[in-house]
C-alpha positions, 0 to 999 in steps of 0.5 A: 801226353798226346791223347789221339795216342789212345783213340781207336783207329777212325776207320775199319782198315786202320783197325784191321791194320792194328789187328794184324800187326798186334798178331804179327808181333805176338807170333813173332814172340811166342815162335822162336826163330826156327834156325835157333832150333835146328841149325845148332843140331845140323852143325853139332852133327855135321862137325861131330860125325864128320870127325868120326869118319875122318878119324875112324873111317872104313877099314884099319887107316885113318883118313886124317891123324886125329886124337881118338878122344877128339871126335867124341868130344866135339860131338858131345860139346856140340850138342850140349851147346846145341841143347842150351840154345834151343832151351833158351830160345824155347824157354823165351818164346814159351816161358809165358805159355801154360795149359796143355801146350806146355804140358805136352812140351814138359812131357816130351822133353821128359821122354827125350831125357829118360829115354835116352838115359835108359838106352844108353844104360843098356848099351853100356852094359854090352857094348864093352863086349864088342869090337871097337868099330861095331860098338861105336855103330851100335852107339850112333846107329841107336842114338840116331834112330831114337833121335828120329823116332822122337822127332816123328813122335813130337810131329805127330804131337804138334801136328807139325809137318816139318818136324815129322818129315825131319824124323822120317829123313833121319830114320831113313838116313840111320838106316841106310848108314847102319847097313852100309856099316862101320865108319860109313855110317858117320859118313852118311849121318854127317852129310845127309843127317847134319845137311838135312837138319841145316836144310830143314831149318832153312825151310822152316824159317822161310815158311815161318816168315811167311806165317808171320807176315799174314 
């Protein structure tokens, strides 16, 4: 066994480098890759809502002959996959974190779960009385609007500008799509929403790397 490995650094510069290396390693361990938190959701929106637009575009004719059940099935599968990826990445990074941060995370997760279930339960009671295209718009606009609001809330809780700005962007494009009407909403959410989440993930990862190098 080499006893020299256990000795403290010989000078202040070496000690500072050691501290910085340990700090960077801790930051990487406690800060999951931002791409894992953003990109699966971006892909889900881009593919899922994109299929909705191709199968149920504005007007009466479909752009691509797809089974009517396919867009919703693909969207749900991709959303579940995105949630699983995010859960695993967050658990690995924050599993040992305790205190107020852990409590905020749990409560924020409860807000997502209970908020979604309560909203969708209410929608389920009224959409059967609406035309199919209007019901689809109501479901998607409400779901996207809830997502934008909760992203802004998360950004406010953790003072995370990236998350808050993404919530603002999602809310704005949801408003634009809802005003545009059935069919167009799916296109706006797929391109501007899914694409925006992918861009946000790339920018967040870039800033993350800069922080970890300090």
